C-alpha positions as CSV (number, residue, x, y, z in Angstrom):
1,M,0.1,-34.5,-31.8
2,S,-1.6,-31.1,-31.9
3,N,0.1,-28.3,-33.7
4,Y,-0.1,-25.5,-31.2
5,E,1.5,-23.1,-33.6
6,N,-1.8,-23.2,-35.5
7,F,-4.1,-23.4,-32.5
8,Y,-5.5,-20.1,-33.9
9,S,-4.9,-19.7,-37.6
10,G,-2.4,-17.0,-38.2
11,S,-1.6,-16.5,-34.5
12,K,1.5,-17.1,-32.4
13,S,1.8,-20.1,-30.1
14,P,-0.4,-19.6,-27.0
15,F,2.5,-20.9,-24.9
16,K,5.0,-18.3,-26.1
17,V,5.1,-14.8,-24.7
18,D,5.5,-12.2,-27.4
19,Y,6.1,-8.5,-27.5
20,S,4.1,-6.0,-29.4
21,E,5.5,-3.0,-31.2
22,T,3.7,-0.7,-28.8
23,F,3.9,-2.4,-25.5
24,P,6.6,-4.4,-23.7
25,S,4.8,-7.5,-22.9
26,Y,1.4,-9.1,-22.5
27,N,-0.7,-7.0,-20.3
28,S,-3.7,-8.6,-18.7
29,I,-6.8,-6.5,-18.5
30,A,-6.5,-7.0,-14.7
31,R,-3.6,-4.6,-14.7
32,L,-5.2,-2.1,-17.0
33,G,-7.7,0.4,-15.8
34,I,-9.8,3.2,-17.2
35,T,-11.0,6.5,-15.8
36,T,-14.6,7.6,-15.2
37,N,-15.9,10.9,-16.4
38,P,-14.4,13.4,-14.0
39,M,-17.0,16.1,-14.6
40,V,-20.0,14.5,-12.9
41,A,-20.9,13.6,-9.4
42,N,-22.9,10.5,-10.4
43,Q,-19.9,8.2,-10.2
44,I,-22.0,5.1,-9.6
45,E,-23.4,5.4,-13.1
46,E,-19.9,6.0,-14.5
47,V,-18.4,3.0,-12.7
48,N,-21.3,0.8,-14.0
49,K,-20.7,1.9,-17.6
50,L,-17.0,0.8,-17.3
51,M,-17.9,-2.4,-15.6
52,N,-20.1,-3.3,-18.5
53,Q,-17.1,-2.8,-20.8
54,G,-15.3,-5.5,-19.0
55,M,-12.6,-3.3,-17.3
56,K,-11.3,-4.9,-14.1
57,T,-9.7,-1.7,-12.7
58,I,-11.5,1.6,-12.6
59,E,-10.2,5.0,-11.5
60,M,-12.9,7.3,-10.3
61,G,-12.4,11.0,-9.5
62,T,-13.5,14.5,-10.2
63,I,-11.7,17.6,-11.4
64,D,-13.7,20.1,-9.2
65,P,-13.5,19.6,-5.4
66,K,-17.2,20.8,-5.2
67,V,-18.2,18.0,-7.5
68,F,-16.4,15.5,-5.3
69,E,-18.0,16.9,-2.2
70,T,-21.4,16.4,-3.9
71,I,-20.9,12.6,-3.9
72,P,-22.7,11.1,-0.9
73,Q,-20.5,8.8,1.2
74,E,-23.0,6.1,0.7
75,H,-22.3,6.2,-3.0
76,L,-18.6,5.4,-2.3
77,R,-19.6,2.4,-0.1
78,E,-22.0,1.3,-2.9
79,I,-19.2,1.4,-5.4
80,N,-17.2,-0.8,-3.0
81,R,-20.0,-3.3,-2.8
82,L,-20.3,-3.4,-6.6
83,S,-16.5,-3.9,-6.9
84,K,-16.7,-6.9,-4.6
85,L,-19.6,-8.5,-6.6
86,T,-17.8,-8.0,-9.9
87,G,-14.2,-8.5,-8.8
88,E,-13.3,-4.9,-9.8
89,E,-10.5,-2.9,-8.3
90,I,-11.1,0.8,-7.6
91,T,-8.5,3.6,-7.6
92,L,-9.1,7.3,-7.0
93,H,-7.9,10.5,-8.6
94,A,-8.1,13.4,-6.1
95,P,-9.7,16.7,-7.4
96,I,-7.3,19.0,-9.2
97,Q,-8.7,22.6,-9.0
98,G,-7.7,24.4,-5.8
99,M,-5.9,21.4,-4.3
100,D,-2.3,22.4,-4.8
101,P,-0.4,20.6,-1.9
102,S,1.9,23.6,-1.3
103,G,-1.1,25.8,-0.7
104,F,-1.0,28.2,-3.6
105,G,-4.4,29.6,-4.5
106,E,-6.0,32.1,-6.7
107,Y,-4.6,35.0,-4.7
108,G,-1.1,33.6,-4.0
109,W,0.1,31.8,-0.9
110,S,-0.2,32.1,2.8
111,P,0.1,29.7,5.8
112,S,-3.7,29.6,6.0
113,T,-4.1,28.5,2.3
114,R,-1.6,25.7,2.9
115,E,-3.5,24.5,5.9
116,E,-6.8,24.7,3.9
117,A,-5.2,22.6,1.2
118,E,-4.1,20.0,3.8
119,R,-7.6,19.8,5.3
120,R,-9.3,19.3,1.9
121,L,-6.8,16.7,0.7
122,K,-7.1,14.9,4.1
123,E,-10.9,14.7,3.6
124,V,-10.4,13.2,0.1
125,V,-8.0,10.6,1.3
126,M,-10.1,9.7,4.4
127,R,-13.2,9.3,2.2
128,S,-11.4,7.2,-0.3
129,H,-10.9,4.5,2.3
130,D,-14.6,3.5,1.9
131,L,-13.9,2.6,-1.8
132,N,-11.6,-0.2,-0.6
133,P,-11.6,-0.7,3.2
134,E,-9.6,-3.9,3.0
135,G,-6.7,-2.7,0.9
136,N,-4.5,0.3,0.2
137,I,-6.4,2.2,-2.4
138,P,-4.0,4.4,-4.5
139,V,-5.0,8.0,-4.5
140,T,-3.4,10.1,-7.2
141,V,-2.7,13.7,-6.3
142,H,-1.3,16.3,-8.7
143,A,2.1,17.2,-7.3
144,S,1.6,20.9,-8.2
145,S,-0.5,23.3,-10.2
146,L,2.3,25.9,-10.2
147,P,4.1,27.1,-13.3
148,A,7.8,26.5,-13.0
149,G,9.1,27.6,-16.4
150,D,11.4,25.7,-18.8
151,T,13.9,24.7,-16.2
152,R,15.4,21.8,-18.3
153,K,16.5,24.2,-21.1
154,G,17.1,27.2,-18.9
155,E,14.8,29.4,-20.9
156,M,12.7,30.7,-17.9
157,I,12.6,30.5,-14.1
158,V,9.4,31.2,-12.2
159,A,10.1,32.5,-8.7
160,V,8.1,33.3,-5.6
161,N,8.5,36.7,-4.1
162,Q,8.5,35.7,-0.4
163,N,7.6,39.3,0.6
164,D,4.1,39.2,-1.1
165,W,3.9,35.5,-2.2
166,Q,3.3,36.5,-5.8
167,L,5.0,34.8,-8.8
168,S,7.5,36.5,-11.1
169,A,9.0,35.1,-14.3
170,F,12.7,35.6,-15.4
171,R,13.3,34.7,-19.0
172,R,16.2,34.3,-21.4
173,E,15.7,37.2,-23.7
174,E,17.5,39.5,-26.1
175,K,18.5,42.9,-24.7
176,Y,20.5,45.9,-26.0
177,I,22.9,47.3,-23.4
178,P,25.1,50.4,-23.8
179,G,28.7,49.5,-24.3
180,K,27.8,45.8,-25.0
181,G,25.2,45.9,-27.7
182,K,23.0,42.9,-28.1
183,V,23.2,40.3,-25.3
184,W,21.1,37.4,-24.1
185,T,20.0,37.4,-20.5
186,N,20.5,34.5,-18.2
187,P,17.3,33.8,-16.2
188,E,19.2,32.7,-13.1
189,K,21.4,35.7,-13.1
190,E,18.4,38.0,-13.8
191,M,16.7,36.5,-10.7
192,E,19.8,37.1,-8.6
193,K,20.1,40.7,-9.9
194,N,16.5,41.4,-9.1
195,N,16.9,39.9,-5.7
196,K,19.9,42.1,-5.0
197,Q,18.1,45.2,-6.4
198,Y,15.2,44.6,-4.1
199,W,17.4,45.0,-1.0
200,I,19.4,47.9,-2.4
201,D,16.2,49.8,-3.2
202,S,14.7,49.1,0.2
203,V,17.7,50.2,2.2
204,S,18.5,53.1,-0.1
205,D,15.0,54.6,0.5
206,L,15.5,54.3,4.2
207,I,19.0,56.0,4.1
208,Y,17.5,58.8,2.1
209,Y,14.8,59.4,4.7
210,Q,17.3,59.0,7.5
211,N,19.6,61.6,6.0
212,H,16.7,64.0,5.7
213,A,15.7,63.3,9.3
214,H,19.4,63.9,10.4
215,A,19.4,67.3,8.5
216,Q,16.2,68.4,10.2
217,L,17.6,67.5,13.6
218,N,20.9,69.4,13.1
219,E,18.9,72.4,12.0
220,A,16.8,72.1,15.2
221,V,20.0,72.0,17.4
222,M,21.3,75.1,15.6
223,E,18.1,77.1,16.0
224,L,17.2,76.1,19.5
225,H,20.6,76.5,21.1
226,E,20.4,76.1,24.9
227,D,16.7,75.4,24.6
228,Y,17.3,72.2,22.7
229,K,17.5,69.9,25.8
230,P,14.5,71.3,27.6
231,V,12.5,70.9,24.4
232,I,13.5,67.3,23.8
233,K,12.8,66.5,27.5
234,G,9.3,68.0,27.1
235,D,9.9,70.8,29.6
236,M,9.2,73.4,26.9
237,K,6.4,73.6,24.3
238,R,6.3,75.6,21.1
239,E,4.2,78.3,22.7
240,D,6.9,78.8,25.4
241,L,9.4,79.9,22.8
242,I,9.5,83.6,22.0
243,D,12.2,83.8,19.2
244,E,10.9,83.0,15.7
245,R,14.1,81.1,14.9
246,E,13.6,78.9,17.9
247,K,10.1,78.2,16.7
248,L,11.5,77.1,13.4
249,G,14.0,75.0,15.2
250,Y,11.1,73.4,17.2
251,D,9.3,72.6,13.9
252,A,12.5,71.1,12.4
253,L,12.8,68.9,15.5
254,E,9.2,67.6,15.0
255,F,9.9,66.9,11.3
256,G,13.1,65.1,12.1
257,R,11.4,63.0,14.7
258,S,8.5,62.0,12.3
259,Y,11.0,61.0,9.6
260,Q,12.9,59.1,12.2
261,E,9.8,57.2,13.2
262,R,9.1,56.3,9.6
263,V,12.6,55.0,9.1
264,D,12.3,53.0,12.3
265,D,9.1,51.3,11.3
266,H,10.3,50.4,7.8
267,F,13.6,49.2,8.9
268,K,12.0,46.8,11.3
269,K,10.2,45.2,8.4
270,I,13.2,44.8,6.1
271,Y,15.4,43.6,9.0
272,H,12.8,40.9,9.7
273,Q,12.8,39.8,6.1
274,A,16.6,39.8,5.9
275,Y,16.9,37.8,9.1
276,K,14.1,35.3,8.0
277,Y,15.5,34.7,4.5
278,G,19.2,35.1,5.1
279,D,21.6,32.2,5.9
280,E,23.3,31.6,9.3
281,E,26.3,33.8,8.5
282,T,24.0,36.7,7.5
283,R,22.0,36.3,10.7
284,K,25.1,36.5,12.9
285,K,26.1,39.8,11.3
286,L,22.5,41.2,11.6
287,G,22.7,40.3,15.3
288,K,25.2,43.1,15.9
289,I,22.9,45.6,14.2
290,N,20.2,44.4,16.6
291,E,22.3,45.5,19.6
292,E,23.0,48.9,18.0
293,W,19.3,49.5,17.3
294,K,18.5,48.5,20.9
295,A,20.9,51.2,22.1
296,A,19.2,53.7,19.7
297,G,15.9,53.0,21.3
298,E,17.1,53.7,24.8
299,T,18.5,57.2,24.1
300,K,16.3,60.2,24.6
301,D,18.3,62.4,22.3
302,P,16.9,62.2,18.7
303,L,20.2,63.5,17.2
304,Q,22.2,60.8,19.0
305,K,19.6,58.2,17.9
306,S,19.9,59.5,14.4
307,D,23.7,58.9,14.4
308,I,23.2,55.3,15.6
309,L,20.5,54.6,13.0
310,K,22.6,56.1,10.2
311,N,25.5,53.8,11.1
312,S,23.2,50.8,11.4
313,L,21.7,51.4,8.0
314,N,25.0,51.7,6.3
315,E,26.2,48.5,8.0
316,F,22.9,46.7,6.9
317,R,23.5,47.8,3.3
318,R,27.0,46.4,3.4
319,I,25.8,43.0,4.8
320,I,23.0,42.5,2.3
321,S,25.2,43.7,-0.6
322,E,27.8,40.9,0.2
323,K,25.1,38.2,0.3
324,P,21.6,39.3,-0.4
325,P,19.0,37.2,1.4
326,E,16.8,35.1,-1.0
327,I,13.6,37.1,-1.3
328,F,13.0,35.6,-4.8
329,K,13.0,31.8,-4.6
330,P,12.4,29.4,-7.5
331,V,8.9,27.9,-7.3
332,E,10.0,24.3,-6.7
333,E,12.5,25.4,-4.0
334,F,9.7,27.2,-2.1
335,A,6.9,24.7,-2.8
336,I,8.8,21.6,-1.8
337,K,8.9,22.6,1.9
338,E,5.2,23.4,2.0
339,A,3.9,20.5,-0.2
340,S,6.0,17.9,1.6
341,Q,4.5,19.1,4.9
342,T,1.0,18.7,3.5
343,I,1.6,15.3,2.0
344,G,3.5,14.0,5.1
345,N,0.7,15.1,7.5
346,V,-2.2,13.7,5.3
347,A,-0.4,10.4,4.9
348,F,0.3,10.0,8.6
349,D,-3.2,11.0,9.6
350,A,-4.6,8.3,7.3
351,Y,-2.1,5.7,8.7
352,D,-2.9,6.7,12.2
353,K,-6.6,6.0,11.6
354,F,-6.5,3.0,9.2
355,K,-3.1,1.4,9.9
356,D,-2.3,-1.4,7.4
357,T,-5.3,-0.5,5.1
358,A,-4.4,3.2,4.8
359,P,-4.7,4.7,1.3
360,I,-1.5,5.3,-0.7
361,I,-0.8,8.9,-1.8
362,S,0.7,8.9,-5.3
363,L,2.0,12.2,-6.5
364,E,1.5,12.8,-10.2
365,N,3.7,14.7,-12.6
366,F,1.9,17.4,-14.5
367,L,2.9,19.1,-17.8
368,P,6.7,19.8,-18.3
369,N,6.5,23.5,-17.6
370,M,4.8,22.9,-14.2
371,A,6.5,22.4,-10.8
372,F,7.6,18.9,-9.9
373,S,7.1,17.6,-13.4
374,S,10.7,16.4,-13.8
375,A,11.8,13.1,-12.4
376,E,14.4,14.7,-10.2
377,Q,12.0,17.2,-8.6
378,L,9.1,14.7,-8.3
379,G,11.4,12.1,-6.7
380,R,12.7,14.8,-4.3
381,L,9.1,15.7,-3.3
382,V,8.4,12.0,-2.6
383,R,11.5,11.7,-0.4
384,E,10.8,15.0,1.5
385,S,7.2,13.9,2.0
386,R,8.3,10.6,3.4
387,N,10.7,12.4,5.7
388,K,7.9,14.6,7.0
389,F,5.8,11.4,7.6
390,V,8.6,9.8,9.6
391,E,9.1,13.0,11.7
392,K,5.5,13.1,12.6
393,A,5.1,9.4,13.2
394,V,8.2,9.3,15.5
395,S,6.8,12.3,17.4
396,E,3.6,10.3,17.9
397,G,5.4,7.3,19.4
398,V,6.0,5.2,16.2
399,S,9.4,3.6,16.0
400,K,11.7,5.1,13.3
401,S,12.1,1.8,11.5
402,E,8.4,1.2,11.3
403,A,7.7,4.8,10.3
404,G,10.2,4.5,7.5
405,K,8.6,1.3,6.3
406,Q,5.2,2.8,6.2
407,A,6.4,6.0,4.5
408,Q,7.9,3.9,1.7
409,K,4.6,2.0,1.4
410,L,2.1,4.9,1.6
411,I,3.9,7.7,-0.4
412,G,5.0,7.3,-4.0
413,A,4.6,8.6,-7.5
414,T,2.1,8.3,-10.3
415,W,4.0,8.6,-13.6
416,D,1.8,10.1,-16.4
417,I,3.6,9.4,-19.6
418,G,1.1,11.4,-21.6
419,H,2.1,14.5,-19.7
420,L,5.7,13.5,-20.2
421,N,5.2,13.6,-24.0
422,M,4.7,17.3,-23.8
423,L,8.5,17.6,-23.8
424,R,8.3,17.3,-27.6
425,K,7.3,21.0,-27.8
426,G,10.8,22.0,-26.7
427,Y,13.2,19.5,-28.2
428,P,14.1,17.8,-31.5
429,E,12.4,14.4,-32.0
430,E,15.3,12.1,-31.1
431,E,16.5,14.2,-28.2
432,A,13.0,14.4,-26.7
433,E,12.6,10.6,-26.7
434,K,15.9,10.1,-25.0
435,I,15.0,12.6,-22.3
436,M,11.7,10.9,-21.8
437,I,13.3,7.5,-21.4
438,E,15.9,9.0,-19.0
439,E,13.2,10.8,-17.0
440,T,11.3,7.5,-16.7
441,R,14.4,5.6,-15.6
442,K,15.1,8.2,-12.8
443,I,11.5,8.1,-11.4
444,A,11.0,4.4,-11.7
445,P,12.1,3.5,-8.1
446,Y,9.3,5.7,-6.7
447,V,6.4,4.8,-9.1
448,K,3.4,3.0,-7.6
449,H,0.8,3.9,-10.3
450,A,0.9,4.8,-14.0
451,H,-1.3,6.9,-16.2
452,I,-1.3,6.1,-19.9
453,S,-2.7,8.1,-22.8
454,D,-1.3,9.1,-26.2
455,N,-0.9,12.4,-27.9
456,F,1.4,14.1,-30.4
457,G,3.4,16.2,-27.9
458,H,1.6,19.5,-28.3
459,A,-1.7,19.0,-26.5
460,D,-2.7,16.6,-23.7
461,T,-5.5,15.0,-25.9
462,H,-5.8,11.7,-24.0
463,L,-5.9,9.5,-27.1
464,P,-5.9,5.7,-26.8
465,P,-2.4,4.1,-26.8
466,G,-1.0,3.8,-30.3
467,M,-2.9,6.7,-31.8
468,G,-0.2,9.3,-31.1
469,N,3.6,9.3,-31.2
470,L,4.3,8.4,-27.6
471,P,7.0,5.6,-27.2
472,I,4.9,3.7,-24.7
473,K,6.8,0.4,-25.1
474,K,10.2,2.0,-24.3
475,L,8.9,4.0,-21.3
476,M,7.0,1.2,-19.7
477,E,10.0,-1.1,-20.1
478,E,12.0,1.3,-18.0
479,L,9.4,1.2,-15.3
480,E,9.2,-2.6,-15.3
481,K,12.9,-3.0,-15.2
482,K,12.8,-1.5,-11.7
483,G,10.0,-3.9,-10.7
484,F,7.0,-1.7,-11.3
485,S,3.8,-3.9,-11.0
486,G,1.2,-1.3,-10.2
487,K,-2.0,-0.4,-12.1
488,Q,-1.8,1.1,-15.5
489,I,-4.7,3.5,-15.9
490,L,-5.9,4.5,-19.3
491,E,-6.9,8.2,-19.5
492,M,-8.8,8.5,-22.7
493,G,-11.4,11.1,-21.9
494,G,-10.4,13.3,-24.9
495,Y,-11.2,10.5,-27.4
496,I,-14.5,9.6,-25.7
497,N,-15.5,13.3,-25.8
498,E,-14.7,13.8,-29.4
499,F,-15.8,10.5,-31.0
500,K,-18.5,9.3,-28.5
501,V,-17.4,5.7,-28.7
502,S,-15.5,3.4,-26.3
503,P,-11.8,3.6,-26.8
504,V,-11.3,0.3,-24.8
505,P,-10.9,-2.1,-27.8
506,Y,-8.3,0.1,-29.4
507,A,-6.4,0.4,-26.2
508,L,-6.5,-3.3,-25.5
509,E,-5.2,-4.0,-29.1
510,N,-2.3,-1.6,-28.8
511,M,-1.6,-2.6,-25.2
512,N,-1.2,-6.3,-26.5
513,S,-3.7,-7.5,-23.9
514,P,-4.8,-11.2,-24.2
515,L,-8.4,-12.1,-25.0
516,Y,-8.5,-14.6,-22.1
517,T,-7.3,-14.5,-18.6
518,M,-4.3,-16.8,-19.3
519,Q,-1.3,-14.9,-20.4
520,A,-1.2,-16.4,-23.9
521,S,-2.4,-15.9,-27.5
522,P,-4.6,-14.7,-29.0
523,T,-4.3,-11.1,-28.0
524,W,-6.6,-8.4,-29.0
525,K,-4.0,-7.4,-31.6
526,D,-4.1,-10.9,-33.1
527,A,-7.9,-10.9,-33.1
528,R,-8.0,-7.6,-35.0
529,A,-5.5,-8.9,-37.6
530,L,-7.5,-12.2,-38.0
531,Y,-11.0,-10.7,-38.4
532,G,-10.4,-7.4,-40.0
533,S,-10.7,-3.8,-38.9
534,Q,-14.3,-4.3,-37.7
535,G,-13.1,-6.1,-34.7
536,Y,-13.1,-9.6,-33.1
537,F,-16.9,-9.9,-32.8
538,S,-17.8,-8.4,-36.2
539,G,-19.7,-11.2,-37.9
540,Y,-17.7,-13.3,-40.3
541,G,-15.1,-10.6,-41.0
542,A,-14.5,-8.3,-44.0
543,T,-14.1,-11.1,-46.5
544,L,-17.5,-12.7,-45.8
545,P,-19.6,-10.0,-44.2
546,E,-22.7,-11.2,-42.4
547,Q,-25.1,-9.0,-44.3
548,H,-24.3,-10.9,-47.6
549,Y,-25.8,-14.1,-46.1
550,S,-29.0,-12.3,-45.0
551,M,-29.2,-10.3,-48.3
552,Y,-28.8,-13.1,-50.7
553,G,-30.3,-16.0,-48.7
554,G,-27.2,-18.1,-48.4
555,G,-25.9,-19.9,-45.3
556,F,-27.7,-20.6,-42.1
557,S,-28.2,-17.1,-40.7
558,T,-31.9,-17.0,-41.7
559,L,-32.8,-20.3,-40.0
560,P,-34.7,-20.2,-36.7
561,T,-32.6,-20.0,-33.6
562,E,-33.6,-23.5,-32.6
563,L,-31.9,-24.8,-35.7
564,G,-28.8,-22.8,-35.2
565,G,-29.8,-19.7,-37.2
566,Q,-30.5,-16.1,-36.0
567,T,-34.2,-15.6,-36.9
568,A,-36.9,-16.2,-34.3
569,A,-39.8,-18.3,-35.6
570,A,-43.2,-16.5,-35.9
571,G,-45.2,-19.7,-35.2
572,R,-44.9,-23.4,-34.4
573,R,-42.9,-25.3,-37.0
574,F,-45.2,-28.3,-37.0
575,G,-48.5,-26.6,-36.4
576,G,-49.4,-25.8,-40.0
577,T,-47.9,-22.3,-40.0
578,P,-45.1,-22.0,-42.5
579,M,-41.7,-20.9,-41.3
580,E,-40.6,-17.4,-42.2
């Protein structure tokens, strides 16, 4: 009976599944993929290079949207034809630059920039369908390009000023305060304080101008006396007045009116902001001021109007002091509404056009200090995007149950564990690893796609698995416990760029991938152990290197190929010409 334990000398039984130190289980090359060079538009050439390396899954994509738009659509169809001939599977990474789903651009945010982001992302998703018209091609989209601060440790909060759509940072820092000495600020309280101060400053300026207007109008009444009413009605002009004091009164009236108009214009702006960003209770209270302001607009007497405005401003200050409307909003709180709208719309439009073969939108976590990088926030974005999909689908006549089913299928997450490893910059070693495992456990139910690369936690260097300090095995185990069976894309552009060699053999070794299609020994790791560091196909190994046989004339390597050697004969062996 054959001894299967020694089927390959030094290897494990081919009928026993083993676990490597790096990775949780055997990983067929069919589940592993690799990315193309994202800097070039000639993606056909890039895909061909990777096909020649034997990869069965290839993720193509570009960083710059302009580069992606340079790719002719016929190239995408040609890549699809190549994948059919070779049995490859193609996935896509959407461009990164200028494609923030919430719509933030170089100059901040506006409704038009969000709509532009939606149009551009829709074009990418629609075009991706030609890469795999028969299936649901995963399209990875960066969840956000916005900084969010170190929200896990509470060191910094990045907020959006909803008045001008610019970003502000509130940090935990050391300050010296009279009566208290040295204190450490709380980012959340600093944001609340700045929010309150914004409203106090706004209304205080208006009250100042209103008081000035009121003083001018009182002076006008005193100086004009019985001519006050004819003047405000327009029956008398300045030139009709004889007394110099009355003329001064007329001037004071004009000054008072101009200040009053200024107050009126600015109050309309801050009232709109307070109503827009306040809660329901605040809006009800502001509704009473609206009625008072309406009465002020109907009166012809500027002094009477001034009294109403003065009371309204004081009441406005009281309302916003009790509960200041949220003009400063944490980035993720603001962006989730806009980003989910974009993703929901794009996913539904793709479903509406392609139905069962619509592309899958997979939202990727970026670096830990960026928005939606935590499992909690990324999961929330996935859920909100699915809700937006369902809302739109139902409004277009799709049943709620079918809409929910399609939302679950077409919107999910890409979990990039290389990005996750950047947590090491802010935590002790053991604590960082625990947090990474917990984060992966939380996001696992939403994950449809995975990006794998290694690093040392301080720079996103995209090394092959096993070359950094990322606990790949533990993290991938958490995903697979929840049933994750998607593609695992190896992002190793940093290694390729620096060393100019293929990282695939190193990745396959550390990923414990089998040499053959059956899920059994030998794996690439076994092969490297058997045949030395030169690799599985490196001659006779480190012990008996091939060049020794050629150099010293031993063995069969110098025989002609027809006799089992490696040297081509220069002439006919039996034609009188000696063999070389």
